[in-house]
The first five atom37 places (N, CA, C, CB, O) and aatype in JSON, in Angstrom:
{
  "aatype": [20, 20, 20, 20, 20, 20, 20, 20, 20, 20, 20, 20, 20, 20, 20, 20, 20, 20, 20, 20, 20, 20, 20, 20, 20, 20, 20, 20, 20, 20, 20, 20, 20, 20, 20, 20, 20, 20, 20, 20, 20, 20, 20, 20, 20, 20, 20, 20, 20, 20, 20, 20, 20, 20, 20, 20, 20, 20, 20, 20, 20, 20, 20, 20, 20, 20, 20, 20, 20, 20, 20, 20, 20, 20, 20, 20, 20, 20, 20, 20, 20, 20, 20, 20, 20, 20, 20, 20, 20, 20, 20, 20, 20, 20, 20, 20, 20, 20, 20, 20, 20, 20, 20, 20, 20, 20, 20, 20, 20, 20, 20, 20, 20, 20, 20, 20, 20, 20, 20, 20, 20, 20, 20, 20, 20, 20, 20, 20, 20, 20, 20, 20, 20, 20, 20],
  "atom_mask": [
    [1, 1, 1, 1, 1],
    [1, 1, 1, 1, 1],
    [1, 1, 1, 1, 1],
    [1, 1, 1, 1, 1],
    [1, 1, 1, 1, 1],
    [1, 1, 1, 1, 1],
    [1, 1, 1, 1, 1],
    [1, 1, 1, 1, 1],
    [1, 1, 1, 1, 1],
    [1, 1, 1, 1, 1],
    [1, 1, 1, 1, 1],
    [1, 1, 1, 1, 1],
    [1, 1, 1, 1, 1],
    [1, 1, 1, 1, 1],
    [1, 1, 1, 1, 1],
    [1, 1, 1, 1, 1],
    [1, 1, 1, 1, 1],
    [1, 1, 1, 1, 1],
    [1, 1, 1, 1, 1],
    [1, 1, 1, 1, 1],
    [1, 1, 1, 1, 1],
    [1, 1, 1, 1, 1],
    [1, 1, 1, 1, 1],
    [1, 1, 1, 1, 1],
    [1, 1, 1, 1, 1],
    [1, 1, 1, 1, 1],
    [1, 1, 1, 1, 1],
    [1, 1, 1, 1, 1],
    [1, 1, 1, 1, 1],
    [1, 1, 1, 1, 1],
    [1, 1, 1, 1, 1],
    [1, 1, 1, 1, 1],
    [1, 1, 1, 1, 1],
    [1, 1, 1, 1, 1],
    [1, 1, 1, 1, 1],
    [1, 1, 1, 1, 1],
    [1, 1, 1, 1, 1],
    [1, 1, 1, 1, 1],
    [1, 1, 1, 1, 1],
    [1, 1, 1, 1, 1],
    [1, 1, 1, 1, 1],
    [1, 1, 1, 1, 1],
    [1, 1, 1, 1, 1],
    [1, 1, 1, 1, 1],
    [1, 1, 1, 1, 1],
    [1, 1, 1, 1, 1],
    [1, 1, 1, 1, 1],
    [1, 1, 1, 1, 1],
    [1, 1, 1, 1, 1],
    [1, 1, 1, 1, 1],
    [1, 1, 1, 1, 1],
    [1, 1, 1, 1, 1],
    [1, 1, 1, 1, 1],
    [1, 1, 1, 1, 1],
    [1, 1, 1, 1, 1],
    [1, 1, 1, 1, 1],
    [1, 1, 1, 1, 1],
    [1, 1, 1, 1, 1],
    [1, 1, 1, 1, 1],
    [1, 1, 1, 1, 1],
    [1, 1, 1, 1, 1],
    [1, 1, 1, 1, 1],
    [1, 1, 1, 1, 1],
    [1, 1, 1, 1, 1],
    [1, 1, 1, 1, 1],
    [1, 1, 1, 1, 1],
    [1, 1, 1, 1, 1],
    [1, 1, 1, 1, 1],
    [1, 1, 1, 1, 1],
    [1, 1, 1, 1, 1],
    [1, 1, 1, 1, 1],
    [1, 1, 1, 1, 1],
    [1, 1, 1, 1, 1],
    [1, 1, 1, 1, 1],
    [1, 1, 1, 1, 1],
    [1, 1, 1, 1, 1],
    [1, 1, 1, 1, 1],
    [1, 1, 1, 1, 1],
    [1, 1, 1, 1, 1],
    [1, 1, 1, 1, 1],
    [1, 1, 1, 1, 1],
    [1, 1, 1, 1, 1],
    [1, 1, 1, 1, 1],
    [1, 1, 1, 1, 1],
    [1, 1, 1, 1, 1],
    [1, 1, 1, 1, 1],
    [1, 1, 1, 1, 1],
    [1, 1, 1, 1, 1],
    [1, 1, 1, 1, 1],
    [1, 1, 1, 1, 1],
    [1, 1, 1, 1, 1],
    [1, 1, 1, 1, 1],
    [1, 1, 1, 1, 1],
    [1, 1, 1, 1, 1],
    [1, 1, 1, 1, 1],
    [1, 1, 1, 1, 1],
    [1, 1, 1, 1, 1],
    [1, 1, 1, 1, 1],
    [1, 1, 1, 1, 1],
    [1, 1, 1, 1, 1],
    [1, 1, 1, 1, 1],
    [1, 1, 1, 1, 1],
    [1, 1, 1, 1, 1],
    [1, 1, 1, 1, 1],
    [1, 1, 1, 1, 1],
    [1, 1, 1, 1, 1],
    [1, 1, 1, 1, 1],
    [1, 1, 1, 1, 1],
    [1, 1, 1, 1, 1],
    [1, 1, 1, 1, 1],
    [1, 1, 1, 1, 1],
    [1, 1, 1, 1, 1],
    [1, 1, 1, 1, 1],
    [1, 1, 1, 1, 1],
    [1, 1, 1, 1, 1],
    [1, 1, 1, 1, 1],
    [1, 1, 1, 1, 1],
    [1, 1, 1, 1, 1],
    [1, 1, 1, 1, 1],
    [1, 1, 1, 1, 1],
    [1, 1, 1, 1, 1],
    [1, 1, 1, 1, 1],
    [1, 1, 1, 1, 1],
    [1, 1, 1, 1, 1],
    [1, 1, 1, 1, 1],
    [1, 1, 1, 1, 1],
    [1, 1, 1, 1, 1],
    [1, 1, 1, 1, 1],
    [1, 1, 1, 1, 1],
    [1, 1, 1, 1, 1],
    [1, 1, 1, 1, 1],
    [1, 1, 1, 1, 1],
    [1, 1, 1, 1, 1],
    [1, 1, 1, 1, 1],
    [1, 1, 1, 1, 1]
  ],
  "atom_positions": [
    [[0.85, -1.19, 0.0], [0.0, 0.0, 0.0], [0.89, 1.24, 0.0], [-0.96, 0.01, 1.23], [1.87, 1.31, 0.74]],
    [[0.54, 2.21, -0.83], [1.3, 3.45, -0.84], [0.59, 4.49, 0.0], [1.51, 3.97, -2.29], [-0.62, 4.69, -0.13]],
    [[1.33, 5.14, 0.87], [0.73, 6.13, 1.74], [1.06, 7.55, 1.32], [1.18, 5.9, 3.17], [0.27, 8.47, 1.53]],
    [[2.26, 7.75, 0.72], [2.61, 9.09, 0.25], [1.89, 9.36, -1.07], [4.15, 9.25, 0.07], [1.6, 8.43, -1.82]],
    [[1.6, 10.62, -1.33], [0.96, 11.0, -2.59], [1.94, 10.77, -3.73], [0.48, 12.48, -2.56], [3.09, 11.2, -3.65]],
    [[1.5, 10.1, -4.76], [2.34, 9.73, -5.89], [1.77, 10.27, -7.2], [2.5, 8.21, -5.97], [0.58, 10.58, -7.31]],
    [[2.65, 10.37, -8.18], [2.23, 10.64, -9.55], [2.3, 9.31, -10.28], [3.13, 11.75, -10.24], [3.34, 8.67, -10.31]],
    [[1.17, 8.91, -10.85], [1.05, 7.6, -11.46], [0.69, 7.76, -12.93], [-0.01, 6.73, -10.72], [-0.35, 8.33, -13.26]],
    [[1.54, 7.26, -13.81], [1.29, 7.29, -15.25], [0.58, 6.0, -15.64], [2.62, 7.46, -16.06], [1.0, 4.91, -15.26]],
    [[-0.51, 6.14, -16.39], [-1.34, 4.99, -16.74], [-1.54, 4.96, -18.25], [-2.71, 5.05, -16.0], [-1.94, 5.95, -18.86]],
    [[-1.26, 3.81, -18.85], [-1.53, 3.59, -20.26], [-3.03, 3.39, -20.47], [-0.72, 2.36, -20.78], [-3.76, 3.14, -19.5]],
    [[-3.49, 3.49, -21.7], [-4.92, 3.34, -21.99], [-5.24, 1.99, -22.61], [-5.4, 4.45, -22.91], [-5.84, 1.13, -21.96]],
    [[-4.83, 1.78, -23.86], [-5.17, 0.56, -24.59], [-4.44, -0.64, -24.0], [-4.84, 0.7, -26.08], [-3.21, -0.64, -23.89]],
    [[-5.22, -1.66, -23.63], [-4.63, -2.85, -23.04], [-4.41, -2.74, -21.55], [-3.34, -3.16, -23.7], [-4.06, -3.72, -20.89]],
    [[-4.62, -1.55, -21.0], [-4.39, -1.31, -19.57], [-5.69, -0.89, -18.88], [-3.3, -0.23, -19.37], [-6.17, -1.59, -17.99]],
    [[-6.25, 0.25, -19.27], [-7.53, 0.68, -18.71], [-8.68, -0.03, -19.43], [-7.7, 2.23, -18.82], [-9.68, -0.4, -18.81]],
    [[-8.51, -0.22, -20.73], [-9.51, -0.91, -21.55], [-8.84, -2.01, -22.34], [-10.24, 0.08, -22.5], [-7.62, -2.0, -22.51]],
    [[-9.63, -2.97, -22.83], [-9.09, -3.99, -23.72], [-8.51, -3.3, -24.95], [-10.19, -5.03, -24.12], [-9.04, -2.28, -25.4]],
    [[-7.47, -3.85, -25.5], [-6.79, -3.24, -26.65], [-7.57, -3.52, -27.93], [-5.34, -3.77, -26.77], [-7.54, -4.63, -28.47]],
    [[-8.25, -2.5, -28.41], [-8.96, -2.56, -29.68], [-8.63, -1.33, -30.51], [-10.49, -2.67, -29.46], [-9.43, -0.88, -31.33]],
    [[-7.43, -0.78, -30.28], [-7.0, 0.44, -30.96], [-7.22, 0.31, -32.46], [-5.52, 0.72, -30.66], [-6.88, -0.73, -33.03]],
    [[-7.76, 1.32, -33.14], [-8.04, 2.67, -32.66], [-9.4, 2.83, -31.99], [-7.96, 3.62, -33.81], [-9.72, 3.9, -31.48]],
    [[-10.21, 1.75, -31.97], [-11.47, 1.82, -31.25], [-11.18, 1.76, -29.75], [-12.43, 0.66, -31.68], [-10.06, 1.48, -29.33]],
    [[-12.2, 2.02, -28.95], [-12.06, 1.92, -27.5], [-12.64, 0.6, -27.04], [-12.76, 3.12, -26.78], [-13.82, 0.31, -27.27]],
    [[-11.81, -0.19, -26.41], [-12.23, -1.5, -25.94], [-13.07, -1.41, -24.67], [-11.03, -2.37, -25.7], [-13.31, -0.34, -24.12]],
    [[-13.49, -2.57, -24.22], [-14.27, -2.7, -22.99], [-13.38, -2.38, -21.79], [-14.89, -4.13, -22.86], [-12.23, -2.81, -21.77]],
    [[-13.89, -1.64, -20.81], [-13.08, -1.35, -19.61], [-12.62, -2.62, -18.91], [-13.88, -0.48, -18.63], [-13.38, -3.59, -18.81]],
    [[-11.39, -2.61, -18.44], [-10.87, -3.73, -17.66], [-11.57, -3.74, -16.3], [-9.31, -3.62, -17.49], [-11.86, -2.7, -15.72]],
    [[-11.84, -4.94, -15.8], [-12.51, -5.11, -14.52], [-11.74, -4.4, -13.41], [-12.67, -6.6, -14.17], [-10.55, -4.65, -13.22]],
    [[-12.4, -3.51, -12.69], [-11.89, -2.73, -11.56], [-10.94, -1.6, -11.94], [-11.19, -3.65, -10.61], [-10.42, -0.92, -11.06]],
    [[-10.69, -1.38, -13.24], [-9.75, -0.32, -13.64], [-10.24, 1.05, -13.2], [-9.54, -0.34, -15.16], [-9.52, 1.76, -12.49]],
    [[-11.44, 1.43, -13.59], [-11.92, 2.76, -13.24], [-12.16, 2.9, -11.74], [-13.21, 3.07, -14.0], [-11.92, 3.97, -11.18]],
    [[-12.62, 1.84, -11.1], [-12.84, 1.9, -9.66], [-11.52, 2.15, -8.92], [-13.49, 0.59, -9.16], [-11.47, 2.94, -7.97]],
    [[-10.47, 1.49, -9.36], [-9.16, 1.66, -8.73], [-8.62, 3.04, -9.0], [-8.18, 0.59, -9.23], [-8.1, 3.69, -8.09]],
    [[-8.72, 3.51, -10.25], [-8.24, 4.86, -10.58], [-8.99, 5.93, -9.79], [-8.39, 5.12, -12.09], [-8.39, 6.89, -9.32]],
    [[-10.31, 5.77, -9.66], [-11.1, 6.73, -8.87], [-10.64, 6.76, -7.42], [-12.61, 6.37, -8.93], [-10.49, 7.84, -6.84]],
    [[-10.4, 5.6, -6.85], [-9.96, 5.52, -5.45], [-8.58, 6.15, -5.29], [-9.94, 4.05, -4.97], [-8.32, 6.83, -4.3]],
    [[-7.68, 5.92, -6.26], [-6.37, 6.54, -6.22], [-6.49, 8.07, -6.23], [-5.5, 6.06, -7.4], [-5.8, 8.76, -5.48]],
    [[-7.36, 8.58, -7.09], [-7.57, 10.04, -7.13], [-8.17, 10.53, -5.82], [-8.5, 10.42, -8.3], [-7.74, 11.57, -5.3]],
    [[-9.12, 9.82, -5.28], [-9.73, 10.22, -4.01], [-8.69, 10.28, -2.9], [-10.86, 9.24, -3.62], [-8.8, 11.08, -1.98]],
    [[-7.67, 9.44, -2.99], [-6.6, 9.41, -1.99], [-5.52, 10.44, -2.27], [-5.98, 8.02, -1.94], [-4.51, 10.48, -1.57]],
    [[-5.71, 11.28, -3.28], [-4.8, 12.38, -3.54], [-3.67, 12.12, -4.51], [-4.22, 12.8, -2.3], [-2.79, 12.97, -4.68]],
    [[-3.67, 10.97, -5.16], [-2.62, 10.68, -6.14], [-2.93, 11.38, -7.46], [-2.49, 9.15, -6.35], [-4.09, 11.52, -7.84]],
    [[-1.87, 11.81, -8.16], [-2.02, 12.44, -9.47], [-1.94, 11.37, -10.53], [-0.93, 13.53, -9.7], [-1.02, 10.55, -10.54]],
    [[-2.91, 11.37, -11.44], [-2.92, 10.4, -12.52], [-2.6, 11.1, -13.83], [-4.28, 9.69, -12.61], [-3.17, 12.14, -14.16]],
    [[-1.67, 10.51, -14.57], [-1.3, 11.0, -15.9], [-1.66, 9.92, -16.9], [0.23, 11.37, -15.98], [-1.3, 8.76, -16.73]],
    [[-2.38, 10.31, -17.94], [-2.65, 9.38, -19.03], [-1.43, 9.41, -19.94], [-3.96, 9.76, -19.81], [-1.08, 10.45, -20.5]],
    [[-0.79, 8.26, -20.09], [0.43, 8.14, -20.89], [0.16, 7.08, -21.95], [1.69, 7.77, -20.0], [0.22, 5.88, -21.67]],
    [[-0.14, 7.53, -23.19], [-0.61, 6.63, -24.22], [-0.01, 6.97, -25.58], [-2.11, 6.67, -24.3], [0.44, 8.09, -25.82]],
    [[-0.02, 5.99, -26.45], [0.44, 6.17, -27.83], [-0.56, 7.0, -28.63], [0.65, 4.8, -28.5], [-0.2, 7.58, -29.65]],
    [[-1.79, 7.07, -28.17], [-2.84, 7.76, -28.92], [-2.51, 9.24, -29.11], [-4.18, 7.62, -28.2], [-1.85, 9.87, -28.29]],
    [[-3.01, 9.77, -30.23], [-2.87, 11.2, -30.5], [-4.09, 11.64, -31.29], [-1.55, 11.52, -31.29], [-4.87, 10.82, -31.76]],
    [[-4.25, 12.96, -31.43], [-5.35, 13.5, -32.23], [-6.71, 13.06, -31.74], [-5.18, 13.11, -33.66], [-6.97, 13.02, -30.54]],
    [[-7.58, 12.72, -32.71], [-8.95, 12.33, -32.39], [-9.02, 11.09, -31.5], [-9.73, 12.08, -33.67], [-9.84, 11.03, -30.59]],
    [[-8.15, 10.12, -31.76], [-8.14, 8.9, -30.95], [-7.82, 9.22, -29.49], [-7.12, 7.89, -31.51], [-8.38, 8.61, -28.57]],
    [[-6.91, 10.16, -29.27], [-6.57, 10.57, -27.92], [-7.75, 11.31, -27.27], [-5.31, 11.46, -27.92], [-8.09, 11.05, -26.12]],
    [[-8.35, 12.22, -28.02], [-9.52, 12.96, -27.5], [-10.63, 12.0, -27.09], [-10.05, 13.96, -28.55], [-11.27, 12.19, -26.05]],
    [[-10.86, 10.96, -27.89], [-11.9, 9.97, -27.57], [-11.56, 9.21, -26.29], [-12.07, 8.99, -28.74], [-12.44, 8.94, -25.48]],
    [[-10.3, 8.87, -26.11], [-9.88, 8.15, -24.9], [-10.06, 9.04, -23.66], [-8.41, 7.69, -25.02], [-10.56, 8.59, -22.64]],
    [[-9.63, 10.29, -23.77], [-9.77, 11.23, -22.64], [-11.25, 11.41, -22.3], [-9.11, 12.61, -22.98], [-11.61, 11.42, -21.12]],
    [[-12.1, 11.56, -23.31], [-13.53, 11.73, -23.09], [-14.13, 10.47, -22.46], [-14.25, 12.05, -24.4], [-14.96, 10.57, -21.55]],
    [[-13.73, 9.31, -22.92], [-14.21, 8.04, -22.37], [-13.88, 7.96, -20.88], [-13.6, 6.85, -23.13], [-14.71, 7.54, -20.07]],
    [[-12.67, 8.35, -20.54], [-12.27, 8.34, -19.13], [-13.09, 9.33, -18.31], [-10.77, 8.66, -19.0], [-13.51, 9.02, -17.2]],
    [[-13.33, 10.53, -18.87], [-14.17, 11.52, -18.16], [-15.57, 10.96, -17.92], [-14.26, 12.83, -18.97], [-16.13, 11.14, -16.84]],
    [[-16.11, 10.29, -18.93], [-17.45, 9.7, -18.78], [-17.47, 8.62, -17.7], [-17.92, 9.1, -20.12], [-18.53, 8.31, -17.16]],
    [[-16.32, 8.06, -17.39], [-16.21, 7.05, -16.36], [-15.61, 7.6, -15.06], [-15.37, 5.89, -16.86], [-15.16, 6.84, -14.2]],
    [[-15.61, 8.93, -14.93], [-15.25, 9.57, -13.66], [-13.81, 9.98, -13.49], [-15.59, 8.68, -12.58], [-13.44, 10.49, -12.43]],
    [[-12.96, 9.78, -14.51], [-11.54, 10.1, -14.37], [-11.17, 11.3, -15.23], [-10.68, 8.89, -14.75], [-11.33, 11.28, -16.45]],
    [[-10.67, 12.35, -14.57], [-10.07, 13.49, -15.27], [-8.6, 13.49, -14.86], [-10.79, 14.87, -14.91], [-8.26, 13.59, -13.68]],
    [[-7.73, 13.36, -15.85], [-6.31, 13.23, -15.58], [-5.66, 14.56, -15.24], [-5.61, 12.6, -16.77], [-6.08, 15.61, -15.73]],
    [[-4.65, 14.5, -14.4], [-3.83, 15.66, -14.05], [-3.15, 16.19, -15.31], [-2.78, 15.3, -12.97], [-3.1, 17.4, -15.52]],
    [[-2.64, 15.29, -16.13], [-2.0, 15.65, -17.39], [-2.18, 14.5, -18.37], [-0.47, 15.98, -17.19], [-2.45, 13.37, -17.98]],
    [[-2.03, 14.82, -19.66], [-2.17, 13.81, -20.7], [-0.92, 13.86, -21.59], [-3.47, 14.03, -21.55], [-0.64, 14.87, -22.23]],
    [[-0.18, 12.77, -21.61], [1.04, 12.63, -22.41], [2.09, 13.69, -22.11], [0.7, 12.68, -23.87], [2.86, 14.09, -22.98]],
    [[2.12, 14.14, -20.87], [3.14, 15.08, -20.4], [3.22, 15.0, -18.88], [2.84, 16.54, -20.87], [2.33, 14.46, -18.23]],
    [[4.29, 15.54, -18.33], [4.52, 15.44, -16.89], [3.63, 16.35, -16.06], [5.95, 15.75, -16.58], [3.29, 16.02, -14.93]],
    [[3.25, 17.49, -16.62], [2.37, 18.42, -15.93], [1.56, 19.18, -16.98], [3.19, 19.41, -15.01], [1.99, 19.28, -18.13]],
    [[0.39, 19.7, -16.62], [-0.52, 20.29, -17.61], [0.1, 21.39, -18.49], [-1.7, 20.85, -16.9], [-0.23, 21.5, -19.67]],
    [[0.97, 22.2, -17.91], [1.52, 23.34, -18.65], [2.73, 23.0, -19.51], [1.89, 24.43, -17.68], [3.24, 23.86, -20.23]],
    [[3.19, 21.76, -19.44], [4.4, 21.38, -20.16], [4.2, 21.55, -21.67], [4.78, 19.93, -19.83], [3.18, 21.15, -22.23]],
    [[5.19, 22.14, -22.31], [5.2, 22.31, -23.77], [6.13, 21.27, -24.36], [5.64, 23.75, -24.18], [7.23, 21.06, -23.85]],
    [[5.69, 20.62, -25.41], [6.54, 19.62, -26.06], [7.73, 20.3, -26.72], [5.74, 18.81, -27.1], [7.58, 21.27, -27.46]],
    [[8.92, 19.78, -26.44], [10.16, 20.28, -27.03], [10.95, 19.06, -27.5], [10.99, 21.16, -26.01], [11.37, 18.25, -26.67]],
    [[11.15, 18.9, -28.82], [11.84, 17.71, -29.32], [13.29, 17.59, -28.85], [11.81, 17.7, -30.81], [13.91, 16.54, -29.03]],
    [[13.85, 18.63, -28.25], [15.21, 18.58, -27.72], [15.31, 17.7, -26.47], [15.7, 19.97, -27.4], [16.39, 17.23, -26.13]],
    [[14.18, 17.5, -25.8], [14.17, 16.76, -24.55], [13.47, 15.41, -24.71], [13.49, 17.57, -23.46], [12.68, 15.22, -25.63]],
    [[13.79, 14.51, -23.82], [13.2, 13.17, -23.83], [11.69, 13.24, -23.67], [13.81, 12.31, -22.72], [11.17, 14.14, -23.01]],
    [[10.99, 12.3, -24.28], [9.54, 12.22, -24.13], [9.16, 11.44, -22.86], [8.91, 11.55, -25.36], [7.97, 11.29, -22.57]],
    [[10.13, 10.96, -22.13], [9.82, 10.24, -20.9], [9.22, 11.23, -19.9], [11.09, 9.56, -20.3], [9.71, 12.35, -19.74]],
    [[8.15, 10.8, -19.25], [7.51, 11.69, -18.29], [8.01, 11.39, -16.89], [5.99, 11.54, -18.35], [8.59, 10.34, -16.62]],
    [[7.77, 12.35, -16.01], [8.18, 12.23, -14.62], [7.01, 11.65, -13.82], [8.63, 13.6, -14.05], [6.03, 12.35, -13.55]],
    [[7.12, 10.39, -13.45], [6.08, 9.75, -12.64], [6.76, 8.81, -11.65], [5.06, 8.97, -13.54], [7.86, 8.32, -11.89]],
    [[6.08, 8.57, -10.54], [6.6, 7.67, -9.53], [6.32, 6.21, -9.88], [6.0, 8.0, -8.17], [7.12, 5.33, -9.58]],
    [[5.19, 5.97, -10.51], [4.77, 4.62, -10.87], [4.18, 4.64, -12.28], [3.74, 4.06, -9.86], [3.61, 5.64, -12.71]],
    [[4.32, 3.53, -12.99], [3.74, 3.36, -14.31], [2.88, 2.11, -14.31], [4.84, 3.29, -15.42], [3.33, 1.04, -13.88]],
    [[1.65, 2.23, -14.78], [0.77, 1.07, -14.92], [0.57, 0.88, -16.42], [-0.61, 1.28, -14.16], [-0.01, 1.72, -17.1]],
    [[1.06, -0.26, -16.93], [1.09, -0.47, -18.38], [1.04, -1.97, -18.68], [2.36, 0.17, -19.0], [1.66, -2.77, -17.98]],
    [[0.32, -2.33, -19.72], [0.23, -3.73, -20.11], [1.52, -4.24, -20.75], [-0.93, -3.94, -21.05], [1.66, -5.44, -20.98]],
    [[2.46, -3.35, -21.05], [3.72, -3.75, -21.69], [4.84, -4.01, -20.67], [4.16, -2.67, -22.67], [6.0, -4.11, -21.05]],
    [[4.48, -4.1, -19.39], [5.48, -4.45, -18.37], [6.02, -5.85, -18.63], [4.86, -4.35, -16.95], [5.35, -6.67, -19.26]],
    [[7.2, -6.12, -18.16], [7.7, -7.49, -18.21], [6.73, -8.34, -17.4], [9.18, -7.6, -17.67], [6.46, -8.05, -16.23]],
    [[6.24, -9.37, -18.0], [5.26, -10.22, -17.32], [3.83, -9.78, -17.56], [5.54, -10.23, -15.84], [2.9, -10.44, -17.12]],
    [[3.64, -8.66, -18.26], [2.3, -8.19, -18.58], [1.66, -7.4, -17.45], [1.42, -9.35, -18.93], [2.29, -7.09, -16.44]],
    [[0.41, -7.08, -17.64], [-0.35, -6.31, -16.67], [-0.96, -7.25, -15.63], [-1.46, -5.48, -17.36], [-1.67, -8.19, -15.98]],
    [[-0.67, -6.98, -14.36], [-1.37, -7.73, -13.32], [-2.82, -7.27, -13.31], [-0.7, -7.54, -11.91], [-3.13, -6.23, -13.9]],
    [[-3.69, -8.0, -12.67], [-5.1, -7.62, -12.65], [-5.29, -6.3, -11.89], [-5.95, -8.74, -12.0], [-4.48, -5.94, -11.04]],
    [[-6.35, -5.6, -12.22], [-6.65, -4.36, -11.5], [-7.0, -4.65, -10.04], [-7.8, -3.6, -12.19], [-6.83, -3.79, -9.18]],
    [[-7.49, -5.85, -9.76], [-7.71, -6.25, -8.37], [-6.39, -6.29, -7.6], [-8.4, -7.62, -8.3], [-6.32, -5.85, -6.46]],
    [[-5.34, -6.82, -8.25], [-4.01, -6.85, -7.63], [-3.43, -5.45, -7.5], [-3.05, -7.74, -8.45], [-2.82, -5.12, -6.49]],
    [[-3.63, -4.62, -8.52], [-3.17, -3.22, -8.45], [-3.86, -2.51, -7.29], [-3.45, -2.47, -9.78], [-3.23, -1.78, -6.53]],
    [[-5.17, -2.74, -7.16], [-5.95, -2.15, -6.07], [-5.36, -2.57, -4.72], [-7.44, -2.59, -6.16], [-5.18, -1.74, -3.83]],
    [[-5.06, -3.84, -4.59], [-4.49, -4.36, -3.34], [-3.12, -3.76, -3.06], [-4.39, -5.89, -3.39], [-2.86, -3.31, -1.94]],
    [[-2.24, -3.74, -4.06], [-0.88, -3.23, -3.86], [-0.85, -1.75, -3.56], [-0.05, -3.52, -5.08], [-0.1, -1.31, -2.68]],
    [[-1.64, -0.95, -4.26], [-1.56, 0.49, -4.1], [-2.49, 1.05, -3.02], [-1.88, 1.15, -5.4], [-2.19, 2.07, -2.42]],
    [[-3.6, 0.38, -2.79], [-4.58, 0.91, -1.84], [-4.71, 0.07, -0.58], [-5.92, 1.02, -2.51], [-5.31, 0.51, 0.4]],
    [[-4.16, -1.13, -0.59], [-4.21, -1.98, 0.6], [-5.57, -2.58, 0.86], [-3.79, -1.2, 1.78], [-5.84, -3.03, 1.97]],
    [[-6.42, -2.6, -0.15], [-7.76, -3.18, -0.01], [-7.83, -4.4, -0.91], [-8.88, -2.15, -0.37], [-7.24, -4.42, -1.99]],
    [[-8.55, -5.42, -0.47], [-8.66, -6.65, -1.25], [-9.32, -6.43, -2.6], [-9.43, -7.7, -0.46], [-8.91, -7.03, -3.6]],
    [[-10.34, -5.59, -2.65], [-11.05, -5.33, -3.9], [-11.82, -4.03, -3.73], [-12.02, -6.52, -4.27], [-11.97, -3.54, -2.62]],
    [[-12.3, -3.46, -4.83], [-13.11, -2.25, -4.71], [-14.36, -2.53, -3.88], [-13.5, -1.72, -6.11], [-14.8, -3.68, -3.79]],
    [[-14.92, -1.49, -3.28], [-16.12, -1.67, -2.45], [-17.25, -2.36, -3.21], [-16.61, -0.32, -1.93], [-17.38, -2.19, -4.42]],
    [[-18.06, -3.14, -2.5], [-19.16, -3.89, -3.12], [-20.12, -3.0, -3.9], [-19.93, -4.63, -2.06], [-20.66, -3.43, -4.92]],
    [[-20.33, -1.77, -3.45], [-21.26, -0.89, -4.16], [-20.76, -0.61, -5.57], [-21.44, 0.42, -3.4], [-21.57, -0.45, -6.49]],
    [[-19.46, -0.56, -5.75], [-18.9, -0.33, -7.08], [-19.0, -1.6, -7.91], [-17.43, 0.13, -6.99], [-19.31, -1.54, -9.1]],
    [[-18.74, -2.74, -7.32], [-18.79, -4.0, -8.04], [-20.19, -4.23, -8.61], [-18.38, -5.16, -7.13], [-20.32, -4.69, -9.74]],
    [[-21.22, -3.92, -7.85], [-22.59, -4.16, -8.29], [-22.96, -3.32, -9.5], [-23.55, -3.88, -7.16], [-23.85, -3.7, -10.25]],
    [[-22.3, -2.19, -9.72], [-22.61, -1.33, -10.86], [-22.16, -1.95, -12.17], [-21.97, 0.03, -10.68], [-22.7, -1.62, -13.22]],
    [[-21.17, -2.84, -12.14], [-20.64, -3.42, -13.36], [-21.57, -4.5, -13.86], [-19.23, -3.99, -13.14], [-22.12, -5.29, -13.09]],
    [[-21.75, -4.52, -15.2], [-22.56, -5.56, -15.8], [-21.79, -6.87, -15.73], [-22.92, -5.22, -17.27], [-20.59, -6.92, -15.98]],
    [[-22.49, -7.9, -15.4], [-21.87, -9.23, -15.34], [-22.11, -9.92, -16.68], [-22.46, -10.08, -14.15], [-23.15, -9.72, -17.3]],
    [[-21.16, -10.7, -17.11], [-21.34, -11.5, -18.3], [-21.03, -12.95, -17.95], [-20.42, -11.0, -19.46], [-20.47, -13.22, -16.89]],
    [[-21.39, -13.86, -18.8], [-21.22, -15.27, -18.49], [-19.78, -15.69, -18.32], [-21.85, -16.09, -19.54], [-19.51, -16.73, -17.73]],
    [[-18.83, -14.89, -18.83], [-17.44, -15.26, -18.71], [-16.67, -14.43, -17.69], [-16.78, -15.15, -20.05], [-15.45, -14.57, -17.59]],
    [[-17.33, -13.56, -16.93], [-16.67, -12.75, -15.91], [-16.3, -13.61, -14.71], [-17.56, -11.58, -15.46], [-16.97, -14.6, -14.39]],
    [[-15.21, -13.21, -14.06], [-14.77, -13.93, -12.86], [-15.19, -13.19, -11.63], [-13.25, -14.13, -12.85], [-14.91, -13.63, -10.52]]
  ]
}
């Protein structure tokens, strides 16, 4: 569990949603619930994605519709100006990405590691539609 306020960079395709780029895939189980809880606890979330232009705008809007407004998008802070002289690497304490060695752990595991809770609250779980193949 992290207790200090952190800046957390989060990928979109394959991480927050299933990878169906350039379309927007189905949200990953507990992804938005975990991100909301992280924001409620004072952590800064940065959307760090390959998307640009209209595809990026659609992803940002999708996240807003699901309760997440990012501190910054594809930059370290909102006012940052892109300068090709400098690295595109952003300044974050943690990165959540499906391209990690070993892949993306479940959002339930992320919730446990970062928030110290076994799973999102039951009230949030009940809001999600269940399908025959959900766990």
